[in-house]
C-alpha positions as CSV (number, residue, x, y, z in Angstrom):
1,M,26.1,-8.9,68.6
2,A,29.5,-7.5,69.5
3,Q,29.5,-5.8,72.9
4,S,30.8,-2.1,73.0
5,Y,32.3,-0.6,76.2
6,E,33.8,2.7,76.8
7,T,37.6,2.6,76.8
8,L,39.5,3.1,80.2
9,E,42.9,4.8,80.0
10,I,45.3,3.7,82.8
11,R,48.9,3.9,83.6
12,P,50.6,0.4,83.6
13,Y,51.8,0.6,87.1
14,Q,48.3,1.4,88.3
15,A,47.3,-2.2,87.4
16,M,50.1,-3.3,89.8
17,C,49.2,-0.9,92.5
18,I,45.5,-2.4,92.6
19,V,46.9,-5.9,93.1
20,C,49.1,-4.7,96.0
21,R,46.5,-2.4,97.6
22,L,44.0,-5.4,97.5
23,A,46.4,-7.8,99.1
24,A,47.0,-5.2,101.8
25,G,43.4,-5.5,102.7
26,E,42.4,-2.0,101.3
27,R,38.9,-2.1,100.3
28,D,38.2,-0.8,96.7
29,A,42.0,-0.6,96.3
30,G,42.2,2.3,98.6
31,G,39.7,4.4,96.6
32,G,40.8,7.4,94.4
33,R,41.8,6.6,90.8
34,L,42.7,3.1,91.6
35,G,39.3,2.5,93.0
36,E,37.7,4.0,89.9
37,I,39.7,1.6,87.7
38,L,39.0,-1.3,89.8
39,R,35.2,-0.6,89.9
40,A,35.2,-0.2,86.2
41,V,37.1,-3.4,85.5
42,R,34.9,-5.5,87.8
43,E,31.8,-4.1,86.1
44,K,32.9,-5.0,82.7
45,P,35.9,-7.2,82.7
46,Y,36.1,-7.0,78.9
47,R,36.2,-3.2,78.9
48,P,39.1,-2.1,76.7
49,V,42.0,-0.4,78.6
50,T,44.5,1.9,76.8
51,L,47.9,1.8,78.4
52,R,49.4,5.3,78.7
53,A,52.9,6.2,79.6
54,Q,54.5,9.8,79.7
55,V,57.3,9.2,77.3
56,S,59.6,11.5,75.2
57,S,60.1,9.1,72.2
58,V,58.0,8.6,69.0
59,Y,55.4,6.9,71.3
60,A,54.8,10.3,72.8
61,F,51.6,10.4,70.6
62,Q,49.8,8.4,73.3
63,N,51.1,10.5,76.3
64,P,48.3,11.1,78.9
65,G,49.2,14.7,79.0
66,R,49.2,14.9,82.8
67,A,51.2,13.7,85.5
68,E,49.6,11.3,88.1
69,D,49.7,12.7,91.6
70,T,51.9,10.2,93.5
71,P,54.5,11.1,95.9
72,E,57.3,9.1,94.0
73,G,57.1,11.7,91.0
74,E,56.7,11.4,87.3
75,L,60.2,10.3,86.6
76,Y,59.7,7.2,88.8
77,N,56.2,6.5,87.5
78,T,57.5,6.6,83.8
79,K,60.3,4.1,84.6
80,R,58.0,1.7,86.4
81,D,55.6,2.1,83.5
82,L,58.3,1.1,81.0
83,D,59.6,-1.5,83.2
84,L,56.2,-3.3,83.3
85,L,55.5,-2.7,79.4
86,Q,59.0,-4.4,78.7
87,R,58.1,-7.3,80.8
88,L,54.6,-7.8,79.5
89,G,56.0,-7.4,75.8
90,L,53.7,-4.4,75.1
91,T,54.2,-0.8,74.1
92,P,52.6,2.6,75.2
93,G,49.3,2.9,73.5
94,T,48.4,-0.7,73.7
95,V,44.6,-1.4,73.8
96,M,43.5,-4.7,75.3
97,P,40.6,-6.1,77.3
98,A,41.1,-5.2,81.0
99,I,40.9,-8.9,82.1
100,D,43.7,-9.8,79.6
101,L,45.9,-7.1,81.1
102,F,45.6,-8.3,84.7
103,D,45.9,-11.9,83.6
104,L,49.1,-11.0,81.7
105,L,50.4,-9.0,84.7
106,L,49.9,-11.8,87.2
107,R,51.4,-14.5,84.8
108,L,54.5,-12.6,83.6
109,V,55.4,-10.2,86.8
110,P,56.3,-12.4,89.7
111,S,57.5,-9.7,92.0
112,A,57.4,-5.9,92.6
113,Q,61.2,-5.9,93.1
114,G,63.1,-4.2,90.4
115,I,59.8,-2.3,89.4
116,C,58.4,-0.6,92.5
117,G,61.7,-0.7,94.5
118,Y,65.4,-1.3,93.6
119,G,66.9,-2.6,96.9
120,E,69.6,0.2,96.9
121,V,68.3,3.9,97.2
122,T,70.7,5.8,94.9
123,S,68.9,9.2,95.4
124,E,65.7,10.6,96.8
125,A,64.3,10.6,93.3
126,W,64.8,6.9,93.2
127,R,63.5,5.9,96.6
128,G,60.7,3.9,95.1
129,C,57.3,3.0,96.5
130,P,57.4,2.2,100.4
131,R,55.2,-0.8,99.6
132,A,57.8,-2.4,97.3
133,E,59.3,-4.4,100.3
134,S,55.9,-5.4,101.8
135,G,55.3,-8.5,99.7
136,D,51.7,-7.4,99.2
137,Y,51.9,-7.5,95.4
138,E,53.4,-11.1,95.6
139,R,50.8,-12.2,98.0
140,G,48.1,-10.7,95.7
141,R,49.5,-12.5,92.7
142,E,49.4,-15.8,94.5
143,K,45.7,-15.3,95.0
144,G,45.2,-15.3,91.2
145,L,43.1,-13.5,88.6
146,S,39.8,-14.1,90.6
147,F,41.1,-12.1,93.5
148,V,41.1,-9.0,91.3
149,I,38.2,-9.9,89.0
150,P,35.9,-12.3,90.6
151,G,34.5,-15.0,88.3
152,R,31.6,-17.4,88.2
153,T,30.7,-19.1,91.5
154,T,31.1,-22.8,92.1
155,E,27.2,-23.2,92.2
156,E,26.7,-21.5,88.9
157,M,29.4,-23.8,87.2
158,A,27.9,-26.8,88.6
159,R,24.5,-25.8,87.4
160,A,25.8,-24.9,83.9
161,K,27.7,-28.4,83.7
162,E,24.5,-30.3,84.5
163,E,22.4,-28.5,82.0
164,S,24.8,-28.3,79.2
165,A,25.9,-32.1,79.7
166,R,22.2,-33.1,79.5
167,A,21.5,-30.9,76.4
168,I,24.5,-32.8,74.7
169,Y,23.3,-36.2,75.5
170,E,19.8,-35.4,74.5
171,A,20.8,-33.6,71.3
172,E,19.7,-34.6,67.8
173,H,22.3,-32.2,66.4
174,L,25.7,-30.9,67.7
175,Y,26.9,-27.3,67.3
176,I,30.7,-27.2,67.8
177,R,33.5,-24.7,66.8
178,P,35.7,-26.3,64.2
179,H,38.9,-26.8,66.4
180,H,37.1,-28.2,69.4
181,V,37.0,-31.6,67.6
182,M,40.8,-31.4,67.8
183,C,40.7,-30.7,71.5
184,M,38.2,-33.6,71.8
185,T,40.8,-35.9,70.1
186,C,43.5,-34.6,72.4
187,F,41.4,-35.3,75.4
188,Y,40.5,-38.8,74.3
189,G,44.2,-39.6,73.4
190,G,45.2,-38.4,76.8
191,H,42.6,-40.5,78.6
192,L,42.4,-43.8,76.7
193,D,42.5,-45.7,79.9
194,N,40.5,-43.4,82.1
195,L,38.1,-41.5,80.0
196,A,35.6,-39.7,82.3
197,P,33.8,-36.3,82.5
198,I,35.4,-33.3,84.1
199,E,33.9,-30.2,85.6
200,E,35.5,-27.6,83.4
201,D,34.0,-28.5,80.0
202,N,32.0,-31.0,77.9
203,L,34.7,-32.6,75.9
204,Y,33.8,-36.0,77.3
205,E,30.0,-35.6,76.7
206,A,30.6,-34.7,73.1
207,I,32.8,-37.7,72.5
208,V,30.3,-40.1,74.1
209,A,27.6,-38.4,72.0
210,I,29.6,-39.1,68.8
211,Q,30.5,-42.5,69.8
212,R,26.8,-43.4,70.5
213,R,25.7,-41.9,67.2
214,P,28.7,-41.6,64.7
215,E,26.3,-40.0,62.1
216,I,24.9,-37.3,64.4
217,P,25.1,-34.0,62.4
218,I,27.7,-31.4,63.4
219,T,27.2,-27.8,62.5
220,L,30.4,-25.8,62.5
221,I,29.9,-22.4,64.5
222,A,32.0,-19.4,65.3
223,G,32.9,-18.8,69.0
224,P,32.1,-20.7,72.2
225,C,30.0,-23.9,71.6
226,M,28.3,-26.8,73.4
227,I,31.7,-27.8,75.0
228,C,32.0,-24.4,76.9
229,P,29.3,-23.5,79.4
230,P,30.7,-25.1,82.5
231,C,34.1,-23.3,82.3
232,H,35.1,-20.9,85.0
233,M,36.1,-18.4,82.3
234,Y,33.1,-18.6,80.2
235,D,30.7,-15.7,80.1
236,P,27.1,-16.8,79.2
237,E,25.9,-13.1,78.9
238,T,28.3,-12.5,76.0
239,N,29.1,-16.0,74.9
240,W,32.8,-15.1,75.2
241,C,35.7,-17.0,76.6
242,Y,38.5,-15.5,78.7
243,L,40.2,-18.5,79.9
244,S,43.7,-17.0,79.3
245,V,45.4,-14.0,77.6
246,G,44.4,-13.8,73.9
247,I,42.4,-17.0,74.1
248,G,39.7,-15.6,71.9
249,L,42.0,-14.5,69.1
250,R,44.0,-17.9,69.3
251,D,40.8,-19.9,69.2
252,E,39.3,-18.0,66.3
253,K,42.6,-18.3,64.4
254,K,42.5,-22.0,65.1
255,D,38.9,-22.3,63.8
256,L,39.7,-20.4,60.6
257,D,42.8,-22.4,60.0
258,V,40.8,-25.8,60.4
259,L,38.0,-24.4,58.0
260,Q,40.7,-23.4,55.3
261,R,42.5,-26.8,55.5
262,L,39.2,-28.7,55.3
263,G,37.6,-26.5,52.7
264,L,34.7,-25.6,54.8
265,S,32.9,-22.6,56.3
266,Y,31.0,-21.7,59.3
267,G,27.4,-23.0,59.1
268,D,28.5,-26.2,57.2
269,T,27.0,-29.4,58.5
270,L,28.5,-32.9,58.3
271,P,27.9,-36.2,59.9
272,A,30.4,-36.6,62.9
273,R,32.1,-39.6,61.2
274,E,32.7,-37.7,58.0
275,Y,33.9,-34.7,59.8
276,L,36.4,-36.9,61.8
277,K,37.7,-38.6,58.6
278,L,38.2,-35.3,56.8
279,L,39.8,-33.7,59.9
280,Y,42.2,-36.6,60.5
281,E,43.0,-36.9,56.8
282,R,44.0,-33.2,56.3
283,I,45.3,-32.3,59.8
284,P,47.4,-35.2,60.9
285,S,49.2,-33.1,63.5
286,T,48.5,-30.2,66.0
287,R,51.5,-28.5,64.7
288,L,49.5,-27.3,61.7
289,I,46.9,-25.5,63.7
290,C,47.9,-25.2,67.4
291,A,51.5,-24.4,66.8
292,Y,50.8,-22.3,63.6
293,G,52.6,-24.6,61.3
294,D,56.2,-23.6,62.4
295,G,56.0,-24.2,66.3
296,I,57.1,-20.5,66.9
297,Q,55.7,-18.5,69.7
298,R,55.9,-14.9,68.8
299,A,54.1,-13.3,71.7
300,Y,52.4,-14.5,74.8
301,S,48.9,-13.7,73.4
302,W,49.9,-16.2,70.5
303,R,51.2,-19.1,72.7
304,V,51.5,-22.6,71.2
305,C,49.3,-25.2,72.6
306,D,50.8,-28.3,73.8
307,D,54.0,-29.4,71.9
308,P,55.4,-27.2,69.2
309,E,56.2,-30.3,67.3
310,G,52.8,-31.7,67.6
311,S,50.6,-33.2,70.5
312,E,51.3,-36.8,71.4
313,R,47.7,-36.9,72.8
314,Y,46.4,-35.8,69.4
315,R,48.4,-38.5,67.7
316,K,46.9,-41.2,69.9
317,G,43.3,-40.0,69.7
318,R,43.7,-39.6,66.0
319,E,45.0,-43.1,65.6
320,A,42.1,-44.4,67.7
321,G,39.6,-42.4,65.5
322,L,38.0,-41.0,68.7
323,G,36.7,-44.6,69.1
324,V,34.6,-43.9,65.9
325,T,36.8,-44.3,62.9
326,R,40.3,-46.1,62.7
327,D,40.9,-45.5,59.0
328,A,42.6,-42.1,59.3
């Protein structure tokens, strides 16, 4: 069942301020409106946020209708909002999961310079934020997303790894999302000489399960599957993945593209060997799925996975037939 959370309205610069305040050691981001935003985001990281900016263009439909009470003034606040939106590739009125906003911010905005401070003070109206030169934002960014929104503990992930790996080895039936067999192929092709389990997922375990029993049935499912439970960005409560910005959308598109090319649907079940043969016959390169067919990255949320021309690891794994079939 889809989760529904109340939408949170924020100014883009407030996300940056939260990182800065936390790095400065201010508990709860200093309280006030920033504290309210931080508490709401940490409580429900997937909560949708609407980005509001006070503008005078056709985007005025989304204006918050009130000025934020900051000493720098609304002219400055609007400029830094638009500076941030431009760097993030977003527009006023954008709605997105809170965790994606902070992830995007930390990935694409390396410094507060040029946003919160300009080096030269041209007038009192453009003096900027006193914290701009502190380096607090930069230090907060170095700590990563988990500094703002804490994720799973090491113990929780280790327990999930042990339990989910055992479940795969003991399974009579595998439940896997369609494109993850491509991920397994890339993993296999990239580790032909040193294939071994890793902490973050169950790609190795699923490969071994198929190699041991090539006819084991695979049912194609929507969303995170048996591969996912150990990941530090997997939420077992919602069965959602938030590994990086837009990951859920990209993975869903990959799944649908795979299904369309194979002529299958969610819920279909095939012996593993048969699924591999069909996959390798109809999808000879990751360019068709993971690079959208043309290798063009049109937005950060729609990043290309691996090489736009096609993954060398997939080519090697496909040629080796995942150690199961070599007649692709």
